[in-house]
All heavy atoms as TSV, in Angstrom:
chain	resi	resn	atom	element	x	y	z
A	1	MET	N	N	14.843	-38.399	-21.112
A	1	MET	CA	C	14.311	-37.477	-20.144
A	1	MET	C	C	13.129	-36.719	-20.746
A	1	MET	O	O	13.192	-36.266	-21.879
A	1	MET	CB	C	15.420	-36.513	-19.732
A	1	MET	CG	C	14.998	-35.551	-18.679
A	1	MET	SD	S	16.416	-34.523	-18.220
A	1	MET	CE	C	16.134	-34.443	-16.519
A	2	ILE	N	N	12.075	-36.546	-19.987
A	2	ILE	CA	C	10.881	-35.831	-20.444
A	2	ILE	C	C	11.058	-34.348	-20.145
A	2	ILE	O	O	11.400	-33.954	-19.032
A	2	ILE	CB	C	9.612	-36.357	-19.745
A	2	ILE	CG1	C	9.414	-37.828	-20.096
A	2	ILE	CG2	C	8.416	-35.526	-20.146
A	2	ILE	CD1	C	8.250	-38.457	-19.379
A	3	GLU	N	N	10.803	-33.559	-21.172
A	3	GLU	CA	C	10.943	-32.121	-21.027
A	3	GLU	C	C	9.642	-31.531	-20.504
A	3	GLU	O	O	8.572	-31.783	-21.059
A	3	GLU	CB	C	11.279	-31.501	-22.390
A	3	GLU	CG	C	11.701	-30.068	-22.311
A	3	GLU	CD	C	12.110	-29.555	-23.667
A	3	GLU	OE1	O	12.889	-30.223	-24.360
A	3	GLU	OE2	O	11.631	-28.465	-24.029
A	4	LYS	N	N	9.699	-30.780	-19.430
A	4	LYS	CA	C	8.514	-30.138	-18.867
A	4	LYS	C	C	8.343	-28.771	-19.514
A	4	LYS	O	O	9.287	-28.003	-19.621
A	4	LYS	CB	C	8.629	-29.982	-17.368
A	4	LYS	CG	C	8.573	-31.281	-16.615
A	4	LYS	CD	C	8.592	-31.008	-15.124
A	4	LYS	CE	C	8.537	-32.316	-14.357
A	4	LYS	NZ	N	8.533	-32.079	-12.909
A	5	LYS	N	N	7.098	-28.489	-19.926
A	5	LYS	CA	C	6.809	-27.176	-20.485
A	5	LYS	C	C	6.349	-26.258	-19.375
A	5	LYS	O	O	5.565	-26.648	-18.513
A	5	LYS	CB	C	5.723	-27.280	-21.541
A	5	LYS	CG	C	6.171	-28.027	-22.777
A	5	LYS	CD	C	5.113	-28.011	-23.824
A	5	LYS	CE	C	5.599	-28.764	-25.043
A	5	LYS	NZ	N	4.631	-28.766	-26.119
A	6	LYS	N	N	6.872	-25.076	-19.388
A	6	LYS	CA	C	6.507	-24.096	-18.377
A	6	LYS	C	C	5.191	-23.432	-18.799
A	6	LYS	O	O	5.089	-22.890	-19.893
A	6	LYS	CB	C	7.602	-23.042	-18.244
A	6	LYS	CG	C	7.354	-22.078	-17.126
A	6	LYS	CD	C	8.525	-21.122	-16.985
A	6	LYS	CE	C	8.266	-20.165	-15.854
A	6	LYS	NZ	N	9.363	-19.215	-15.713
A	7	ILE	N	N	4.193	-23.526	-17.926
A	7	ILE	CA	C	2.899	-22.914	-18.207
A	7	ILE	C	C	2.932	-21.476	-17.745
A	7	ILE	O	O	3.262	-21.166	-16.603
A	7	ILE	CB	C	1.759	-23.667	-17.502
A	7	ILE	CG1	C	1.711	-25.104	-18.027
A	7	ILE	CG2	C	0.437	-22.955	-17.708
A	7	ILE	CD1	C	0.716	-25.975	-17.303
A	8	ILE	N	N	2.604	-20.591	-18.655
A	8	ILE	CA	C	2.621	-19.160	-18.346
A	8	ILE	C	C	1.173	-18.707	-18.145
A	8	ILE	O	O	0.327	-18.889	-19.030
A	8	ILE	CB	C	3.252	-18.346	-19.486
A	8	ILE	CG1	C	4.688	-18.807	-19.697
A	8	ILE	CG2	C	3.186	-16.857	-19.186
A	8	ILE	CD1	C	5.340	-18.207	-20.919
A	9	GLU	N	N	0.910	-18.168	-16.973
A	9	GLU	CA	C	-0.416	-17.659	-16.670
A	9	GLU	C	C	-0.649	-16.370	-17.456
A	9	GLU	O	O	0.223	-15.517	-17.522
A	9	GLU	CB	C	-0.563	-17.370	-15.170
A	9	GLU	CG	C	-0.594	-18.619	-14.318
A	9	GLU	CD	C	-1.846	-19.446	-14.516
A	9	GLU	OE1	O	-2.942	-18.860	-14.693
A	9	GLU	OE2	O	-1.732	-20.669	-14.496
A	10	PRO	N	N	-1.857	-16.211	-18.026
A	10	PRO	CA	C	-2.138	-14.966	-18.776
A	10	PRO	C	C	-2.256	-13.777	-17.822
A	10	PRO	O	O	-2.624	-13.921	-16.654
A	10	PRO	CB	C	-3.476	-15.251	-19.431
A	10	PRO	CG	C	-4.116	-16.301	-18.599
A	10	PRO	CD	C	-2.986	-17.117	-18.034
A	11	GLU	N	N	-1.914	-12.598	-18.337
A	11	GLU	CA	C	-2.061	-11.376	-17.545
A	11	GLU	C	C	-3.547	-11.155	-17.296
A	11	GLU	O	O	-4.377	-11.331	-18.185
A	11	GLU	CB	C	-1.476	-10.188	-18.321
A	11	GLU	CG	C	-1.476	-8.911	-17.537
A	11	GLU	CD	C	-0.846	-7.769	-18.305
A	11	GLU	OE1	O	-0.289	-7.989	-19.385
A	11	GLU	OE2	O	-0.934	-6.641	-17.805
A	12	ARG	N	N	-3.895	-10.810	-16.067
A	12	ARG	CA	C	-5.294	-10.646	-15.697
A	12	ARG	C	C	-5.580	-9.205	-15.288
A	12	ARG	O	O	-4.722	-8.511	-14.770
A	12	ARG	CB	C	-5.651	-11.605	-14.578
A	12	ARG	CG	C	-5.444	-13.060	-14.978
A	12	ARG	CD	C	-5.732	-14.020	-13.871
A	12	ARG	NE	N	-7.105	-14.429	-13.730
A	12	ARG	CZ	C	-7.767	-15.236	-14.553
A	12	ARG	NH1	N	-7.181	-15.709	-15.603
A	12	ARG	NH2	N	-9.017	-15.564	-14.322
A	13	VAL	N	N	-6.817	-8.786	-15.530
A	13	VAL	CA	C	-7.280	-7.461	-15.138
A	13	VAL	C	C	-8.630	-7.623	-14.454
A	13	VAL	O	O	-9.316	-8.620	-14.637
A	13	VAL	CB	C	-7.414	-6.500	-16.341
A	13	VAL	CG1	C	-6.066	-6.185	-16.944
A	13	VAL	CG2	C	-8.349	-7.046	-17.394
A	14	ALA	N	N	-9.026	-6.634	-13.684
A	14	ALA	CA	C	-10.316	-6.677	-12.999
A	14	ALA	C	C	-11.368	-5.949	-13.821
A	14	ALA	O	O	-11.101	-4.876	-14.381
A	14	ALA	CB	C	-10.200	-6.047	-11.621
A	15	CYS	N	N	-12.555	-6.533	-13.878
A	15	CYS	CA	C	-13.701	-5.886	-14.531
A	15	CYS	C	C	-14.013	-4.620	-13.744
A	15	CYS	O	O	-14.028	-4.619	-12.509
A	15	CYS	CB	C	-14.895	-6.841	-14.535
A	15	CYS	SG	S	-16.419	-6.085	-15.143
A	16	GLU	N	N	-14.273	-3.525	-14.430
A	16	GLU	CA	C	-14.544	-2.238	-13.788
A	16	GLU	C	C	-15.818	-2.275	-12.939
A	16	GLU	O	O	-15.915	-1.560	-11.939
A	16	GLU	CB	C	-14.678	-1.149	-14.855
A	16	GLU	CG	C	-14.871	0.251	-14.328
A	16	GLU	CD	C	-13.636	0.803	-13.638
A	16	GLU	OE1	O	-12.526	0.294	-13.827
A	16	GLU	OE2	O	-13.806	1.753	-12.874
A	17	VAL	N	N	-16.783	-3.134	-13.285
A	17	VAL	CA	C	-18.062	-3.164	-12.584
A	17	VAL	C	C	-18.088	-4.211	-11.475
A	17	VAL	O	O	-18.290	-3.901	-10.306
A	17	VAL	CB	C	-19.218	-3.425	-13.582
A	17	VAL	CG1	C	-20.545	-3.541	-12.856
A	17	VAL	CG2	C	-19.277	-2.310	-14.615
A	18	CYS	N	N	-17.860	-5.469	-11.825
A	18	CYS	CA	C	-18.012	-6.548	-10.839
A	18	CYS	C	C	-16.688	-6.959	-10.206
A	18	CYS	O	O	-16.682	-7.767	-9.286
A	18	CYS	CB	C	-18.687	-7.757	-11.488
A	18	CYS	SG	S	-17.676	-8.596	-12.725
A	19	LEU	N	N	-15.579	-6.425	-10.688
A	19	LEU	CA	C	-14.228	-6.682	-10.175
A	19	LEU	C	C	-13.764	-8.131	-10.362
A	19	LEU	O	O	-12.765	-8.538	-9.794
A	19	LEU	CB	C	-14.098	-6.263	-8.704
A	19	LEU	CG	C	-14.433	-4.799	-8.423
A	19	LEU	CD1	C	-14.316	-4.503	-6.953
A	19	LEU	CD2	C	-13.564	-3.871	-9.232
A	20	LYS	N	N	-14.498	-8.887	-11.170
A	20	LYS	CA	C	-14.086	-10.266	-11.483
A	20	LYS	C	C	-12.789	-10.196	-12.290
A	20	LYS	O	O	-12.664	-9.381	-13.199
A	20	LYS	CB	C	-15.191	-10.915	-12.314
A	20	LYS	CG	C	-14.891	-12.270	-12.837
A	20	LYS	CD	C	-16.061	-12.766	-13.674
A	20	LYS	CE	C	-15.683	-13.980	-14.459
A	20	LYS	NZ	N	-16.748	-14.381	-15.381
A	21	GLU	N	N	-11.826	-11.035	-11.950
A	21	GLU	CA	C	-10.557	-11.029	-12.687
A	21	GLU	C	C	-10.701	-11.850	-13.967
A	21	GLU	O	O	-11.199	-12.969	-13.943
A	21	GLU	CB	C	-9.429	-11.575	-11.831
A	21	GLU	CG	C	-9.025	-10.590	-10.762
A	21	GLU	CD	C	-7.597	-10.780	-10.314
A	21	GLU	OE1	O	-6.949	-11.768	-10.696
A	21	GLU	OE2	O	-7.128	-9.919	-9.558
A	22	ILE	N	N	-10.290	-11.267	-15.069
A	22	ILE	CA	C	-10.409	-11.895	-16.384
A	22	ILE	C	C	-9.090	-11.769	-17.126
A	22	ILE	O	O	-8.335	-10.815	-16.888
A	22	ILE	CB	C	-11.543	-11.227	-17.195
A	22	ILE	CG1	C	-11.427	-9.691	-17.119
A	22	ILE	CG2	C	-12.900	-11.666	-16.744
A	22	ILE	CD1	C	-12.457	-8.945	-17.913
A	23	PRO	N	N	-8.800	-12.706	-18.022
A	23	PRO	CA	C	-7.569	-12.590	-18.813
A	23	PRO	C	C	-7.624	-11.321	-19.673
A	23	PRO	O	O	-8.669	-10.987	-20.229
A	23	PRO	CB	C	-7.568	-13.836	-19.693
A	23	PRO	CG	C	-8.486	-14.789	-19.023
A	23	PRO	CD	C	-9.494	-13.947	-18.294
A	24	LEU	N	N	-6.525	-10.620	-19.746
A	24	LEU	CA	C	-6.458	-9.384	-20.524
A	24	LEU	C	C	-6.880	-9.613	-21.971
A	24	LEU	O	O	-7.558	-8.804	-22.568
A	24	LEU	CB	C	-5.045	-8.803	-20.463
A	24	LEU	CG	C	-4.816	-7.481	-21.171
A	24	LEU	CD1	C	-5.735	-6.398	-20.634
A	24	LEU	CD2	C	-3.378	-7.053	-21.027
A	25	SER	N	N	-6.523	-10.772	-22.513
A	25	SER	CA	C	-6.863	-11.072	-23.908
A	25	SER	C	C	-8.366	-11.246	-24.118
A	25	SER	O	O	-8.853	-11.113	-25.231
A	25	SER	CB	C	-6.130	-12.334	-24.355
A	25	SER	OG	O	-6.548	-13.429	-23.563
A	26	GLU	N	N	-9.121	-11.516	-23.064
A	26	GLU	CA	C	-10.564	-11.719	-23.166
A	26	GLU	C	C	-11.362	-10.476	-22.786
A	26	GLU	O	O	-12.562	-10.445	-22.945
A	26	GLU	CB	C	-10.993	-12.871	-22.243
A	26	GLU	CG	C	-10.363	-14.204	-22.573
A	26	GLU	CD	C	-10.842	-14.746	-23.928
A	26	GLU	OE1	O	-12.039	-14.602	-24.241
A	26	GLU	OE2	O	-10.015	-15.284	-24.649
A	27	ALA	N	N	-10.704	-9.480	-22.253
A	27	ALA	CA	C	-11.389	-8.289	-21.751
A	27	ALA	C	C	-11.768	-7.362	-22.882
A	27	ALA	O	O	-11.004	-7.121	-23.785
A	27	ALA	CB	C	-10.474	-7.571	-20.766
A	28	ALA	N	N	-12.979	-6.828	-22.767
A	28	ALA	CA	C	-13.398	-5.781	-23.687
A	28	ALA	C	C	-12.955	-4.476	-23.045
A	28	ALA	O	O	-13.112	-4.287	-21.841
A	28	ALA	CB	C	-14.921	-5.806	-23.834
A	29	SER	N	N	-12.381	-3.576	-23.812
A	29	SER	CA	C	-11.891	-2.335	-23.204
A	29	SER	C	C	-12.577	-1.125	-23.796
A	29	SER	O	O	-13.014	-1.126	-24.937
A	29	SER	CB	C	-10.385	-2.202	-23.404
A	29	SER	OG	O	-10.076	-2.009	-24.750
A	30	ALA	N	N	-12.698	-0.121	-22.982
A	30	ALA	CA	C	-13.183	1.187	-23.422
A	30	ALA	C	C	-12.075	2.169	-23.146
A	30	ALA	O	O	-11.652	2.319	-22.015
A	30	ALA	CB	C	-14.452	1.559	-22.674
A	31	LYS	N	N	-11.575	2.805	-24.181
A	31	LYS	CA	C	-10.427	3.689	-24.010
A	31	LYS	C	C	-10.902	5.123	-23.811
A	31	LYS	O	O	-11.813	5.579	-24.465
A	31	LYS	CB	C	-9.519	3.606	-25.222
A	31	LYS	CG	C	-8.915	2.241	-25.387
A	31	LYS	CD	C	-7.970	2.185	-26.540
A	31	LYS	CE	C	-7.417	0.773	-26.640
A	31	LYS	NZ	N	-6.432	0.627	-27.666
A	32	ALA	N	N	-10.264	5.806	-22.902
A	32	ALA	CA	C	-10.514	7.227	-22.671
A	32	ALA	C	C	-9.202	7.952	-22.874
A	32	ALA	O	O	-8.199	7.331	-23.219
A	32	ALA	CB	C	-11.049	7.432	-21.263
A	33	THR	N	N	-9.197	9.229	-22.629
A	33	THR	CA	C	-7.968	9.985	-22.901
A	33	THR	C	C	-6.836	9.615	-21.953
A	33	THR	O	O	-5.702	9.555	-22.363
A	33	THR	CB	C	-8.242	11.496	-22.813
A	33	THR	OG1	O	-8.853	11.781	-21.551
A	33	THR	CG2	C	-9.127	11.960	-23.930
A	34	ASP	N	N	-7.133	9.397	-20.661
A	34	ASP	CA	C	-6.039	9.091	-19.753
A	34	ASP	C	C	-6.119	7.732	-19.073
A	34	ASP	O	O	-5.294	7.450	-18.239
A	34	ASP	CB	C	-5.876	10.147	-18.673
A	34	ASP	CG	C	-6.985	11.123	-18.523
A	34	ASP	OD1	O	-7.749	11.262	-19.458
A	34	ASP	OD2	O	-7.074	11.766	-17.479
A	35	TYR	N	N	-7.082	6.894	-19.393
A	35	TYR	CA	C	-7.146	5.587	-18.757
A	35	TYR	C	C	-7.889	4.598	-19.630
A	35	TYR	O	O	-8.568	4.962	-20.577
A	35	TYR	CB	C	-7.802	5.688	-17.361
A	35	TYR	CG	C	-9.241	6.099	-17.418
A	35	TYR	CD1	C	-10.265	5.159	-17.442
A	35	TYR	CD2	C	-9.594	7.437	-17.440
A	35	TYR	CE1	C	-11.592	5.549	-17.494
A	35	TYR	CE2	C	-10.916	7.837	-17.498
A	35	TYR	CZ	C	-11.913	6.892	-17.513
A	35	TYR	OH	O	-13.216	7.269	-17.570
A	36	ILE	N	N	-7.766	3.317	-19.289
A	36	ILE	CA	C	-8.491	2.257	-19.976
A	36	ILE	C	C	-9.221	1.457	-18.915
A	36	ILE	O	O	-8.651	1.144	-17.867
A	36	ILE	CB	C	-7.530	1.326	-20.744
A	36	ILE	CG1	C	-6.762	2.110	-21.790
A	36	ILE	CG2	C	-8.285	0.178	-21.389
A	36	ILE	CD1	C	-5.693	1.321	-22.498
A	37	VAL	N	N	-10.495	1.155	-19.145
A	37	VAL	CA	C	-11.254	0.319	-18.223
A	37	VAL	C	C	-11.677	-0.942	-18.949
A	37	VAL	O	O	-11.893	-0.939	-20.150
A	37	VAL	CB	C	-12.473	1.068	-17.643
A	37	VAL	CG1	C	-12.043	2.159	-16.685
A	37	VAL	CG2	C	-13.330	1.673	-18.717
A	38	TYR	N	N	-11.760	-2.043	-18.204
A	38	TYR	CA	C	-12.071	-3.335	-18.802
A	38	TYR	C	C	-13.373	-3.895	-18.248
A	38	TYR	O	O	-13.733	-3.640	-17.103
A	38	TYR	CB	C	-10.932	-4.321	-18.490
A	38	TYR	CG	C	-9.631	-3.918	-19.108
A	38	TYR	CD1	C	-8.664	-3.242	-18.363
A	38	TYR	CD2	C	-9.364	-4.197	-20.447
A	38	TYR	CE1	C	-7.478	-2.860	-18.934
A	38	TYR	CE2	C	-8.168	-3.806	-21.022
A	38	TYR	CZ	C	-7.226	-3.147	-20.261
A	38	TYR	OH	O	-6.052	-2.763	-20.828
A	39	TYR	N	N	-14.039	-4.697	-19.075
A	39	TYR	CA	C	-15.315	-5.320	-18.715
A	39	TYR	C	C	-15.264	-6.795	-19.074
A	39	TYR	O	O	-14.712	-7.169	-20.095
A	39	TYR	CB	C	-16.470	-4.646	-19.461
A	39	TYR	CG	C	-16.412	-3.156	-19.298
A	39	TYR	CD1	C	-15.825	-2.360	-20.262
A	39	TYR	CD2	C	-16.885	-2.557	-18.142
A	39	TYR	CE1	C	-15.711	-0.998	-20.078
A	39	TYR	CE2	C	-16.769	-1.191	-17.969
A	39	TYR	CZ	C	-16.200	-0.422	-18.938
A	39	TYR	OH	O	-16.076	0.913	-18.746
A	40	CYS	N	N	-15.908	-7.616	-18.239
A	40	CYS	CA	C	-15.908	-9.055	-18.499
A	40	CYS	C	C	-16.928	-9.414	-19.570
A	40	CYS	O	O	-16.889	-10.500	-20.131
A	40	CYS	CB	C	-16.156	-9.832	-17.207
A	40	CYS	SG	S	-17.708	-9.447	-16.411
A	41	GLY	N	N	-17.843	-8.509	-19.873
A	41	GLY	CA	C	-18.835	-8.781	-20.904
A	41	GLY	C	C	-19.714	-7.557	-21.155
A	41	GLY	O	O	-19.583	-6.528	-20.498
A	42	LEU	N	N	-20.626	-7.705	-22.102
A	42	LEU	CA	C	-21.487	-6.580	-22.466
A	42	LEU	C	C	-22.423	-6.171	-21.344
A	42	LEU	O	O	-22.752	-4.997	-21.200
A	42	LEU	CB	C	-22.301	-6.940	-23.716
A	42	LEU	CG	C	-21.491	-7.055	-25.007
A	42	LEU	CD1	C	-22.380	-7.517	-26.153
A	42	LEU	CD2	C	-20.830	-5.739	-25.352
A	43	GLU	N	N	-22.843	-7.135	-20.531
A	43	GLU	CA	C	-23.733	-6.830	-19.422
A	43	GLU	C	C	-23.089	-5.837	-18.450
A	43	GLU	O	O	-23.707	-4.849	-18.061
A	43	GLU	CB	C	-24.080	-8.130	-18.697
A	43	GLU	CG	C	-25.309	-8.044	-17.837
A	43	GLU	CD	C	-25.689	-9.418	-17.320
A	43	GLU	OE1	O	-26.116	-10.268	-18.114
A	43	GLU	OE2	O	-25.541	-9.618	-16.095
A	44	CYS	N	N	-21.853	-6.085	-18.088
A	44	CYS	CA	C	-21.138	-5.175	-17.180
A	44	CYS	C	C	-20.869	-3.835	-17.857
A	44	CYS	O	O	-20.951	-2.789	-17.230
A	44	CYS	CB	C	-19.845	-5.807	-16.674
A	44	CYS	SG	S	-20.104	-6.958	-15.304
A	45	TYR	N	N	-20.530	-3.861	-19.132
A	45	TYR	CA	C	-20.291	-2.604	-19.850
A	45	TYR	C	C	-21.555	-1.748	-19.861
A	45	TYR	O	O	-21.495	-0.539	-19.597
A	45	TYR	CB	C	-19.824	-2.877	-21.276
A	45	TYR	CG	C	-19.680	-1.616	-22.087
A	45	TYR	CD1	C	-18.609	-0.754	-21.857
A	45	TYR	CD2	C	-20.616	-1.258	-23.044
A	45	TYR	CE1	C	-18.484	0.428	-22.580
A	45	TYR	CE2	C	-20.493	-0.086	-23.764
A	45	TYR	CZ	C	-19.424	0.761	-23.532
A	45	TYR	OH	O	-19.313	1.918	-24.237
A	46	ASP	N	N	-22.709	-2.360	-20.151
A	46	ASP	CA	C	-23.972	-1.615	-20.168
A	46	ASP	C	C	-24.292	-1.043	-18.795
A	46	ASP	O	O	-24.738	0.111	-18.682
A	46	ASP	CB	C	-25.125	-2.508	-20.641
A	46	ASP	CG	C	-25.061	-2.800	-22.125
A	46	ASP	OD1	O	-24.427	-2.030	-22.873
A	46	ASP	OD2	O	-25.658	-3.816	-22.538
A	47	LYS	N	N	-24.041	-1.812	-17.751
A	47	LYS	CA	C	-24.288	-1.353	-16.385
A	47	LYS	C	C	-23.397	-0.151	-16.071
A	47	LYS	O	O	-23.870	0.851	-15.509
A	47	LYS	CB	C	-24.028	-2.484	-15.397
A	47	LYS	CG	C	-24.389	-2.180	-13.991
A	47	LYS	CD	C	-24.226	-3.421	-13.120
A	47	LYS	CE	C	-24.597	-3.150	-11.681
A	47	LYS	NZ	N	-24.442	-4.334	-10.840
A	48	TRP	N	N	-22.114	-0.225	-16.443
A	48	TRP	CA	C	-21.187	0.875	-16.211
A	48	TRP	C	C	-21.630	2.121	-16.982
A	48	TRP	O	O	-21.622	3.235	-16.458
A	48	TRP	CB	C	-19.779	0.467	-16.641
A	48	TRP	CG	C	-18.800	1.588	-16.600
A	48	TRP	CD1	C	-18.133	2.056	-15.504
A	48	TRP	CD2	C	-18.394	2.407	-17.692
A	48	TRP	NE1	N	-17.320	3.116	-15.862
A	48	TRP	CE2	C	-17.461	3.349	-17.200
A	48	TRP	CE3	C	-18.712	2.440	-19.047
A	48	TRP	CZ2	C	-16.865	4.301	-18.019
A	48	TRP	CZ3	C	-18.120	3.397	-19.857
A	48	TRP	CH2	C	-17.196	4.297	-19.338
A	49	LYS	N	N	-22.030	1.942	-18.223
A	49	LYS	CA	C	-22.427	3.064	-19.077
A	49	LYS	C	C	-23.663	3.764	-18.496
A	49	LYS	O	O	-23.717	4.987	-18.459
A	49	LYS	CB	C	-22.714	2.560	-20.497
A	49	LYS	CG	C	-22.882	3.651	-21.498
A	49	LYS	CD	C	-22.957	3.088	-22.877
A	49	LYS	CE	C	-23.130	4.198	-23.895
A	49	LYS	NZ	N	-23.191	3.706	-25.256
A	50	LYS	N	N	-24.637	2.978	-18.020
A	50	LYS	CA	C	-25.844	3.564	-17.427
A	50	LYS	C	C	-25.498	4.337	-16.156
A	50	LYS	O	O	-26.052	5.407	-15.910
A	50	LYS	CB	C	-26.871	2.480	-17.136
A	50	LYS	CG	C	-27.530	1.953	-18.392
A	50	LYS	CD	C	-28.481	0.808	-18.086
A	50	LYS	CE	C	-29.016	0.222	-19.380
A	50	LYS	NZ	N	-29.811	-0.975	-19.157
A	51	GLN	N	N	-24.575	3.808	-15.341
A	51	GLN	CA	C	-24.163	4.514	-14.130
A	51	GLN	C	C	-23.478	5.832	-14.486
A	51	GLN	O	O	-23.726	6.848	-13.847
A	51	GLN	CB	C	-23.209	3.653	-13.309
A	51	GLN	CG	C	-23.859	2.493	-12.611
A	51	GLN	CD	C	-22.857	1.583	-11.933
A	51	GLN	OE1	O	-21.646	1.665	-12.181
A	51	GLN	NE2	N	-23.345	0.690	-11.095
A	52	ALA	N	N	-22.631	5.804	-15.505
A	52	ALA	CA	C	-21.923	7.013	-15.932
A	52	ALA	C	C	-22.913	8.051	-16.450
A	52	ALA	O	O	-22.780	9.247	-16.151
A	52	ALA	CB	C	-20.889	6.658	-16.988
A	53	GLU	N	N	-23.896	7.618	-17.229
A	53	GLU	CA	C	-24.900	8.554	-17.768
A	53	GLU	C	C	-25.727	9.170	-16.649
A	53	GLU	O	O	-26.024	10.354	-16.666
A	53	GLU	CB	C	-25.807	7.841	-18.771
A	53	GLU	CG	C	-25.107	7.499	-20.075
A	53	GLU	CD	C	-25.923	6.593	-20.971
A	53	GLU	OE1	O	-27.006	6.113	-20.551
A	53	GLU	OE2	O	-25.480	6.331	-22.100
A	54	LYS	N	N	-26.073	8.347	-15.645
A	54	LYS	CA	C	-26.849	8.832	-14.508
A	54	LYS	C	C	-26.049	9.865	-13.734
A	54	LYS	O	O	-26.568	10.899	-13.330
A	54	LYS	CB	C	-27.226	7.668	-13.582
A	54	LYS	CG	C	-28.189	8.054	-12.481
A	54	LYS	CD	C	-28.434	6.921	-11.509
A	54	LYS	CE	C	-29.269	5.839	-12.145
A	54	LYS	NZ	N	-29.636	4.784	-11.175
A	55	THR	N	N	-24.779	9.631	-13.550
A	55	THR	CA	C	-23.893	10.560	-12.826
A	55	THR	C	C	-23.782	11.881	-13.606
A	55	THR	O	O	-23.850	12.960	-13.007
A	55	THR	CB	C	-22.497	9.944	-12.636
A	55	THR	OG1	O	-22.644	8.732	-11.926
A	55	THR	CG2	C	-21.605	10.878	-11.849
A	56	GLU	N	N	-23.628	11.795	-14.911
A	56	GLU	CA	C	-23.519	13.007	-15.728
A	56	GLU	C	C	-24.804	13.814	-15.691
A	56	GLU	O	O	-24.758	15.033	-15.596
A	56	GLU	CB	C	-23.175	12.643	-17.164
A	56	GLU	CG	C	-21.750	12.209	-17.358
A	56	GLU	CD	C	-21.439	11.795	-18.793
A	56	GLU	OE1	O	-22.277	12.032	-19.686
A	56	GLU	OE2	O	-20.366	11.233	-19.019
A	57	SER	N	N	-25.976	13.166	-15.788
A	57	SER	CA	C	-27.246	13.902	-15.777
A	57	SER	C	C	-27.506	14.516	-14.416
A	57	SER	O	O	-28.099	15.590	-14.317
A	57	SER	CB	C	-28.393	12.988	-16.196
A	57	SER	OG	O	-28.606	11.968	-15.241
A	58	SER	N	N	-27.041	13.893	-13.348
A	58	SER	CA	C	-27.183	14.453	-11.991
A	58	SER	C	C	-26.343	15.707	-11.832
A	58	SER	O	O	-26.749	16.673	-11.217
A	58	SER	CB	C	-26.774	13.455	-10.919
A	58	SER	OG	O	-27.466	12.272	-11.059
A	59	SER	N	N	-25.143	15.689	-12.362
A	59	SER	CA	C	-24.240	16.817	-12.226
A	59	SER	C	C	-24.640	17.987	-13.133
A	59	SER	O	O	-24.271	19.123	-12.854
A	59	SER	CB	C	-22.797	16.410	-12.499
A	59	SER	OG	O	-22.662	15.988	-13.831
A	60	ASP	N	N	-25.401	17.701	-14.189
A	60	ASP	CA	C	-25.849	18.767	-15.085
A	60	ASP	C	C	-27.007	19.572	-14.488
A	60	ASP	O	O	-27.247	20.699	-14.881
A	60	ASP	CB	C	-26.297	18.190	-16.450
A	60	ASP	CG	C	-25.107	17.691	-17.241
A	60	ASP	OD1	O	-23.965	18.060	-16.913
A	60	ASP	OD2	O	-25.337	16.920	-18.215
A	61	ASP	N	N	-27.732	19.007	-13.533
A	61	ASP	CA	C	-28.913	19.675	-12.962
A	61	ASP	C	C	-28.560	20.834	-12.087
A	61	ASP	O	O	-27.683	21.177	-11.582
A	61	ASP	CB	C	-29.750	18.688	-12.131
A	61	ASP	CG	C	-30.421	17.648	-13.024
A	61	ASP	OD1	O	-30.504	17.902	-14.234
A	61	ASP	OD2	O	-30.818	16.599	-12.511
């Protein structure tokens, strides 16, 4: 009898910017005090960071 191996799907998370689902093991994370956000790559991380900086500079005015 042939033994079938059970394939386990990796845990997935959504990229904070583009919402593309990526395996948790492949996600780059940025940790904050009360939450963790994930990015599918440096391009999305840079885009998120620029948006955050723009929001902070707007609120400082």
